[in-house]
C-alpha angles and dihedrals in degrees: 000000000000121000121247116252094261090058091061091056094045100046104038142344117271108267107221124170104251123230087244089066097251127118111235141116115281091245090058092051094071093047092048091046093047093048091050092047092048093049090049091048093047093051092046092050093049092047091049092051093049090048090050092051093045106028094169109085096216093049091047092051092049091050094050092044092051100047105020129236096276093051090047091054092049092048093051092045090053092062103026129050092241094165092054091046091050091050091050091049091054100037116108117208115276114266112254091203127017103174108072139171117213120186125216140174112228099251133116090250087078093055098122094045092047099042090050086071104056092033092055101240093135092049091050087061093050094256128136101207128184109198106206122206107224130199101227148347097262088058091049089052094048094047091051093048090048091047093239089128123048094205135351155192104265135187097245096243092050098080089050092052095044092047089053095043092244108156094350145035112304111258122157110247133177138212110221097178140352105249097204144354124216108355098133136097144177107250121192131193114260091247088071098058089115093049101067095137109092089215085073093057099087107137094019119142114224132185127216125178097239140349093244095055139110085237092063094042094047093046090050091047093049098049092042090055086056093052101263124125106226091209097052111016099050135021120241117194132177114246124169109248096244089057097050097088093050091049091050091050092049092051093241090127135025093216146324142227097223145150125268142288087042095065090055091040090061089055091046090052090047093233100107147021136220109257095182139339113238089230084072089060096044117359109216097016117160120249116167133011142199115233151131142202122295087235092058091052092049093049097039109031096152093046089049090051090051090051089049091054093048096048095043091051089052092047092053091053092045091054093061108090090210089068099050101092092050091045088055088058091048097052099035099083123105096258089059122028100338091211136135108272091228091059092052092045091054091051097044099041094041094229105119150142113253098204091246096086096271133117109214130196112206109154094190096046083121125016135172107218103159099200110124097209111200090218087063088058091049091052090053090050091051089056092048087053093043094054099038100254089127126031133210128006118349122205092214100179096044093051093044093051093045095050105031108064098207096152092050092048092051093047093051091045091053090049088056092049093251123143117252127197123231127252136028107234112049118171120244134205117224117186090338095310119113117229114211108196089201090067107041098149092050087052092052091049093049095074122094092206119050141112090254091054093050 
């Protein structure tokens, strides 16, 4: 008989395979990493001092050969404050703020941000974080603008919109990392199993979690590619993700393009089926992000760096498929997602029932690549322009580089020993059409159906 979740926590730490390739508890990862980093730093510092004292290679080799490495260390330590220098080399800046509130919506897109709490990644960085379950995205936006939250789970287009003053007061925001890629689907009510062709959807009512969301932009893109105008041929309404299943059951909507686990939850409840995963529209597309205000970063740079380290460590663990079943246990409890573990396991492992009688295996149904590509930001801005959410000329590159902190993300990933890809503006293919971030206005004008073409 398997143990309940609490028993895992009580008897032993969760044993996840670390991103570094070693098997140990998450709490041990930071200690092992810190010990390795300190040893490396100490050796580097000693070697640098010896090289500074004896800059000529042949002289330095003769000295070390004559006295030995241990005697050399002792000699240097007798005249230089090596211990103090080592401490300075290892010391991270003091945290400006340790007690933090971080908002999140209870969806699998927030997995890294959420799992960092029970697995102790925030505490390892000296932070006392309260992760606060929040009812909807408008509330997340308002609490960030009002400084009630220090950082938050964002829909990735939201910091762009808030920074531009689109739909809210203008407050500069930043994306530190992408929280997840893929992880969405179009779910339809069971009564529409014989209406799989989007051309048959005229008059349908769809839900999305927020206007400034990849869900809204991808739904609009998808139906427009099938000849429907999303502003006149269907209805799109904003529904908080936790309310989507109930609205589908009540018949208030015909379907939704929403985040998991609520697509899988509709299948689990036998009221809906998965029409298409959004990874089949754009494989690797961004969904949610982790970010904060520009003001918070400026006032609390060391705290922000500590948050970066915690979330990136969690993202690296979440990316490893071997960890997914245990992560489902970690985030299932009521204070986090409050979902059946089996639903979360289907989403995170990519082995799932589709509601049409099939068992599918799609390992990257949800992924957690943290890179905030600036070309992703430019694509989001093109869709805001396409559908009339922003007016006039848009300085795509300037906004993307100001809001999406790609350089910072790569630097912190390297500091953690994580691999980082090259570049800043990769091209993407969405439904067979290549998006070139160097030509955003041409891209907007290329669509037959759009607000700007009306």
